C-alpha positions in Angstrom: 14.8 -7.2 5.7 16.8 -4.0 5.7 14.6 -1.8 4.3 11.2 -1.8 2.4 11.7 0.4 -0.5 9.6 -1.5 -3.4 7.6 -4.9 -3.8 10.1 -5.7 -6.9 13.4 -6.1 -4.2 10.7 -8.9 -2.4 11.2 -12.8 -3.5 8.0 -14.5 -2.8 9.4 -16.2 0.4 9.8 -13.2 1.4 6.7 -11.6 0.6 4.6 -14.8 1.5 6.5 -14.3 5.6 5.6 -10.6 5.6 1.6 -11.6 5.0 1.9 -14.6 7.7 4.0 -12.6 10.3 0.7 -9.8 9.8 -1.3 -13.0 10.5 0.4 -12.8 14.1 0.3 -9.2 14.0 -4.1 -9.4 13.2 -4.7 -12.0 16.1 -2.6 -9.6 18.3 -5.3 -7.2 17.7 -7.6 -9.4 18.8 -6.2 -9.5 22.6 -7.5 -7.2 25.3 -3.8 -5.6 25.6 -3.1 -5.1 22.0 0.9 -4.5 22.7 3.9 -6.6 22.2 7.1 -5.5 23.6 8.9 -6.2 20.9 10.7 -2.9 19.6 10.8 -1.1 23.6 13.4 1.0 23.3 13.4 1.8 19.7 12.6 4.8 17.8 10.8 5.5 14.4 10.5 8.4 12.6 7.8 9.5 10.3 9.1 11.1 7.9 6.2 12.8 5.5 7.4 15.5 3.2 3.5 15.0 2.1 0.3 15.0 3.6 -1.4 11.6 4.2 -3.3 11.4 7.9 -4.5 8.0 6.9 -0.9 6.5 6.2 0.7 8.3 8.9 -1.9 7.1 11.7 -1.4 3.8 10.5 2.7 3.4 11.1 2.5 5.1 14.2 -0.3 2.8 15.6 1.9 -0.7 14.3 5.1 1.2 16.3 3.2 2.5 19.3 1.7 -1.8 19.6 5.0 -2.9 19.2 6.1 -0.6 22.1 8.6 1.7 20.2 8.9 5.5 20.5 7.7 7.0 18.0 8.2 10.9 16.5 6.4 12.5 14.0 8.1 14.7 11.4 6.0 16.5 9.0 8.2 18.4 6.9 5.4 21.2 6.4 5.6 24.2 8.5 9.3 23.1 9.5 13.0 23.7 8.3 12.0 21.6 5.3 10.4 23.8 3.9 12.6 26.7 4.3 15.4 25.1 2.9 16.9 22.5 4.4 17.5 19.4 2.5 16.9 15.5 2.6 20.5 15.5 3.9 20.7 17.8 6.4 17.0 16.3 7.5 18.7 13.2 7.7 21.5 13.8 9.8 19.3 15.6 12.3 17.0 12.4 12.9 20.6 10.3 13.1 21.6 12.5 15.7 17.9 11.6 17.9 19.1 8.1 17.7 16.1 7.2 15.1 16.3 3.3 14.4 13.6 3.4 11.9 12.6 5.6 9.4 9.2 5.9 7.4 9.6 8.4 4.9 6.8 9.8 2.5 8.4 12.0 -0.4 6.8 14.1 -3.3 10.3 13.1 -5.6 10.8 9.4 -6.6 13.5 7.9 -5.4 13.7 9.8 -2.4 13.2 6.9 0.0 16.3 5.2 -1.9 18.9 7.8 -1.8 18.2 8.1 2.1 18.7 4.0 2.3 21.6 4.1 -0.3 23.4 7.5 1.7 25.7 7.2 4.9 23.4 10.2 6.6 21.7 7.8 8.7 22.2 3.9 9.9 18.6 3.1 10.2 15.9 0.9 8.2 14.2 2.6 5.6 10.1 2.4 4.7 8.7 3.7 1.5 5.8 5.0 2.6 5.0 6.2 -1.1 7.2 8.4 -2.7 6.5 10.5 -6.1 4.5 8.1 -9.1 7.1 5.2 -8.3 5.9 3.3 -4.9 3.5 2.4 -1.6 5.2 -1.0 -0.8 2.5 -1.2 2.6 -0.5 -0.5 0.3 0.3 -3.3 -1.9 1.6 -5.4 1.3 -2.0 -4.7 2.6 -4.1 -5.2 -0.4 -2.4 -8.4 -1.0 -3.1 -9.8 2.8 -6.7 -8.5 2.6 -7.2 -10.5 -0.8 -5.2 -13.6 0.5 -8.0 -13.3 3.8 -11.0 -13.2 2.0 -10.7 -15.8 -0.6 -8.5 -18.4 1.9 -9.3 -17.3 5.4 -8.3 -19.3 8.2 -6.0 -21.3 5.8 -4.1 -18.6 4.7 -1.0 -19.0 6.7 1.9 -20.0 3.7 0.0 -19.4 1.0 0.6 -17.1 -2.0 -2.1 -15.6 -4.6 -1.5 -18.1 -7.5 -4.1 -18.1 -10.2 -5.9 -15.4 -8.5 -7.6 -13.0 -11.1 -7.0 -9.5 -10.2 -8.6 -6.3 -12.2 -6.8 -2.7 -11.3 -9.5 0.3 -12.8 -8.4 3.8 -12.9 -5.3 6.5 -12.8 -2.6 3.9 -13.4 0.0 6.7 -14.7 -0.2 8.5 -11.4 -0.2 6.0 -8.9 2.6 4.6 -6.9 -0.3 1.8 -5.8 -0.9 0.8 -8.9 3.1 -0.1 -9.5 3.6 -1.8 -6.2 0.8 -4.0 -7.0 2.0 -5.1 -10.0 5.5 -6.4 -8.7 3.8 -7.8 -5.4 0.9 -9.7 -7.8 3.2 -10.6 -10.3 5.7 -12.6 -7.5 2.6 -13.9 -5.4 1.6 -15.6 -9.2 -1.8 -13.6 -9.5 -3.0 -12.8 -13.2 -3.2 -8.7 -13.5 -5.4 -6.8 -16.0 -5.3 -2.7 -15.8 -7.7 -1.2 -17.1 -7.8 3.0 -18.3 -8.7 5.8 -20.2 -5.7 5.7 -22.5 -4.3 9.1 -21.1 -3.9 7.2 -18.1 -1.9 4.6 -19.2 2.1 5.2 -18.5 4.2 5.2 -21.7 6.5 1.7 -21.4 2.8 -0.4 -19.5 2.7 -2.5 -22.5 6.5 -4.3 -21.2 5.0 -5.1 -17.7 3.4 -8.4 -16.6 0.0 -7.9 -16.6 -2.5 -7.5 -19.5 -3.6 -3.7 -20.1 -7.2 -2.8 -21.6 -9.1 0.0 -22.2 -12.5 -1.3 -21.9 -13.8 -1.7 -18.5 -17.2 -4.1 -19.2 -15.4 -5.6 -21.8 -12.9 -7.0 -19.2 -15.1 -8.0 -16.6 -16.8 -9.8 -18.6 -13.8 -11.5 -20.0 -12.3 -12.0 -17.1 -14.4 -12.3 -14.8 -12.5 -10.8 -11.5 -11.8 -12.5 -8.0 -10.9 -9.1 -6.7 -11.9 -5.7 -8.8 -9.5 -2.6 -7.7 -11.0 0.7 -8.2 -8.0 3.6 -8.0 -8.5 7.3 -6.8 -8.5 9.9 -9.4 -5.9 11.9 -8.3 -7.0 15.2 -9.5 -4.1 17.1 -7.4 -1.5 15.1 -9.6 -3.3 16.0 -13.2 -2.2 19.6 -14.7 -3.8 18.6 -18.3 -7.1 17.0 -19.4 -6.8 13.0 -19.0 -10.5 12.7 -19.6 -13.5 14.7 -20.9 -15.4 15.1 -17.5 -16.2 13.8 -14.6 -19.7 12.4 -15.4 -17.9 10.7 -18.4 -15.2 9.1 -16.3 -17.6 7.7 -13.8 -19.7 6.3 -17.0 -17.3 4.3 -18.6 -14.8 3.4 -15.9 -16.3 4.3 -12.3 -18.0 1.3 -10.6 -21.8 2.4 -10.6 -24.1 -0.1 -8.9 -25.1 -1.7 -12.3 -21.7 -2.9 -12.9 -21.1 -4.0 -9.2 -25.0 -5.9 -9.5 -22.4 -7.7 -13.1 -20.0 -9.2 -11.2 -19.8 -12.1 -9.5 -21.4 -12.4 -6.0 -17.7 -13.3 -4.5 -15.6 -10.7 -6.2 -13.9 -8.3 -3.8 -14.2 -4.9 -4.0 -10.8 -3.4 -3.2 -10.4 0.9 -2.9 -6.9 2.5 -1.2 -8.9 5.0 -0.4 -9.4 8.2 -0.3 -12.7 7.5 -2.2 -14.1 9.5 -4.6 -17.5 8.6 -4.2 -19.7 8.7 -7.8 -16.8 9.1 -9.5 -14.8 5.8 -9.8 -16.9 3.9 -7.0 -20.5 3.8 -6.0 -21.8 4.5 -2.5 -23.4 1.2 -2.9 -20.2 -0.4 -4.1 -18.2 0.9 -1.6 -20.7 0.0 1.4 -21.7 -3.7 0.1 -20.4 -6.6 1.5 -18.1 -7.8 -1.1 -16.3 -4.5 -0.4 -13.1 -4.5 2.0 -12.5 -0.9 2.1 -12.8 -0.8 6.2 -10.8 -4.3 6.4 -7.9 -2.7 4.2 -7.4 -0.1 6.7 -7.5 -2.4 9.7 -5.4 -4.2 8.1 -2.9 -1.7 7.6 -1.6 -1.4 10.8 -1.5 -5.5 11.0 1.2 -5.3 7.6 3.4 -2.2 9.3 3.3 -3.9 12.2 5.3 -7.0 10.6 7.3 -4.8 8.4 8.8 -2.6 11.4 9.0 -5.9 13.4 11.1 -7.3 10.1 13.3 -4.2 9.7 14.3 -3.5 13.5 13.9 -6.5 15.4 15.9 -9.2 13.3 15.3 -12.5 14.1 16.0 -12.2 18.1 13.2 -13.8 19.9 10.6 -13.9 17.1 8.5 -16.8 18.6 8.5 -15.6 21.8 7.5 -12.0 20.6 4.8 -13.2 18.5 3.8 -15.9 21.2 
């Protein structure tokens, strides 16, 4: 694997392999010493043109646990905000000897531009680009689903036949798009539910069902996994729904809807949560919720991705044993 730009690029075998290596990385987290020497001497740059403390810290923890050197490069307050281009920034990072670049950018396609350029010879990980994709979030979601559903028998398994319902702001959600392609590859059955104003043009051609009535969908599908998406008010410059109270009433996971779910349905949220809007506190904090597991699993997944990108095949078993 040279870069991770989109879940659409992953084959089923590649996706399952990332999940399996993440299992090995999760085992490392349970040791007294939580570090591996695998990426010693490698330099990973977190290049964030958009704020995201959670994602940056997760990638930083992953790189450090693999013994890589980490440089955090925030575009805010840097020469980038004074007009320096992505090309100039990339060439600066190349001069620093960056082996891997984790990039989050407000423009869809920026990670692809960086990966396909000759500005820098480094593995590129897309940590979120515009409203396009966020592949490691989808991978950690799949990892969380697989662990909850199959437990210790997870290794080597995909998500064949798992019924997943994703609810909310599909239009602005890169998490939804990355999950769409990855869940299809892993064999899950996906349904999106949203107000009509928050469904992207062309969604009818996606390999997923699309509905507008949450209660009807939950009754018909009886999902194994229910994922609530954050309402991204910072990306909304128009009225996509009447008001927050109306949204919560029709498309939020309140205590009543939570009580009507199967007792083994997993409740997920990519965070940060708007409690009381798309999810109630009771749902977010219930035993069925995987919100905190998703955060912990994010480090394991990002360790697996950086490991595959930067260490190659050499010493795989030795490094993980």
